[in-house]
C-alpha positions, 0 to 999 in steps of 0.5 A: 287639333281644333274641331271647330276649324275642321267643321268650318272648312268641311262646311264649305265643302258641303256648301259647294256640293249643295250648289251642284245639287241645286243645278241638278234640281234645276235640270230635273225641274226643266225635264219634269222628272221623278228626281225633282223632290229627292234632289230638292230635299237633298239640296236643302239637307246638304246646304243646312249641314254646310251652312251651320258651321259657317254661321256659328263657327269663327273662321281662321286663316291659320290651320296646321298641316294635321288640320288640313289633312283631317279637313281633306279626308273629312271633306271627301268622306262627308261628300260621299256620304251626303252624296248618297241622299238623292239616290236613296230618296229616289229609290230603284236599285239604290239600297244604302250600300248601292247608293254609297258605292255609286257615290264613292265611285262618282266622287273618286272618279272610278266610274264603277256602277251597281246599276243594271239599267242606267237609262231608267234614271231621270236626267236630274239624277244622271246630272248629279251622278256626272257632277260627282265625277266633275267635282271629284276629278279636280279635287273637292278642296281645289274647287273650294279654293277656286271659288273663295277669295284669298285664304292665306296660309290656310289655303296653302295648307289645304292645297298641299293636303289635296295635291300630291308632291309629284303634282306640285313639283311641276306647278311653279306657281303659288297656291292661288295661281296654281288653283287658277291654272288647274281650274282654267284648264279643267273648265276649258277642256270640258267646254271644248269637248262639250262643243265638239260632241254637240257638233257631231250630233250628240244631245246637249245633255249627253255631251255635257255629262260625257265631257264631265266624265271624260275630263275627270277621267271618270267613266260614268255614262248615261247609257247602259252600254257606255260609248258603245251605245252610240256606235259613232266613230266621230264620238270615239275619236273626240273622246279618245283625244280628250282622254289622252289630254286629260291624262297629262299634267294640267300645269304642263298643258297650261304652260303649253297653251299659254306659249310660255314653254314647250312643256309637253314636248320637252317632258320625258314623262309625257313622252313615256306616257304617249309612247307606252299608250302607242305600244299598248294600242299597237300590240292590242290591235295586232293580237285582237286581229290575229287571235281576237274577235275582229275580222279586219285590222281597221275594226281592231284598231278602232276598238283597241285604241279606245279601250286602251286609252280609256283604261290607260287614263283611268277613264273607264268608258267602253266602246267594245266588250273586252271580255272577248279579247285575246289573252295578250290584250287582256294582260295589257289592259291589266298593266294599264289599270295599274299604271294609268296616266301622269301625276297632276292630271285627273287620272288615277293609278300608280301614275306614270311618274312613279313607274318611271321613278320605280324603274330608275330606282332599280337601275340605280340600285343595280349600278350601285351593286357594281360600283358601291361608292358611285354617286348616281343622281336620279332626275325626272324632267330635269329635276333631281329627285331626292333619296327620300322622294325616291324611297317614298315612291317605291314604298307607295308602289309596294303599298299600292300592290299590297292593297290590291292583293288584300282587296282581292283576298277579301273579295274572294272570301265573299265568293267572288271569282278570282278574275273578277276579284283581282281585276275589280280590286285593281280597277277600284284602287286605280279609280279605273272602273271596269275589270274583266268578267262580270265587272268588265267594260260592258258589265257592272258591279251589281252581283258583288255581295254587299260586304264586297262593295264596302271593300271596293269603296274603301279601296277606291278612297285609298286609291284616290287619296293616295294611301298615305293620307288615309294612314296618317288620318287613322294614326293616333298621333293625328288625333292627339292634342 
């Protein structure tokens, strides 16, 4: 383990953050708002923290897998930590704990907020808040690789540290091209959604910030009542479409757009993802009409579709108060909070791919009980999955549920009621955002005790970094020479 190399690469991450802080400062300057000096000071501080290692430490293009993992975790932790500076300097509702919660929620694309009045924030600070989503959605390390020239083996190591195994299986490109693919789709989707929202009458600022949050499947809005504040069917429709698209593997989207393969159409994972969303929308619409708050089928369909897609892609936007929904609809929201969308997208949660593998593993084990000597291969989108990969997926699902249980237990110990503790923990682990009760779709996390907020931010990071990375990072063997 070479600390100087870790410092050099984490310095790059901080320089990237300072660029977005600079843009936020310019937004503040244009609007002459109260966030100008907090953002300007933050830009200087973060830039200096990032540039010093780049000046005084000699770079190398050869790094080990352990170093790559430590760079990844340190990059995320330092981004979240230094991302609190503009919040703390601006003041308002931002104690350090609240600033940390908002920063972690932004970078992990969770979208939970401690703010009781979002609209009082100046535009510069709102832009920084949205930018944390956009940086974290694609992955901090992937962004760094996109803006740098060829980094050789170091780039490949960092890329593998950031991107999950399930994601890489469907990206048949080398590291440099894979990064270009992901970034191209990310930028393209953001630009198209922004244009469509502007076309519908949303302001340029609101369009950009909501597009950042949609494509990152984050959920931070510039309105207290999220998308419900606009009460606009066109906006609902555009955002629904882009939430669904953002939940599909970006490599498959790229291949489909470039007309090389009918990848999305031929993907069993995508078919399951779309079908399960359709079933969820259908059941929620029916039950919200029969025993829920809506007087006609059309109204129920509109709000049920938006909320199910929002939770099912881990975006977390809201156009309705789901606390008044029928019990069946609430259970469906909890299911989608755990599952979410596809690997290789910006979505959180267990991921559709693992849910499919989990189901196929159960079927395989059941068949092997009946036929002990049978060789039963498991495939996913035409690729055979190794027994080790299957075991890892099942272990991940088990650990995921265990972490949600622990988080729920600890939150309950702080006095949070069971519904909010459980759904809040599940939403944090899945990087979804809203739960039920006070932390519901039109609520916030301001009433959660300070210790509970730290528990939730730890859960968010575990969910975003997919558990195993954090476990390896904290193990003694990682830090041995």
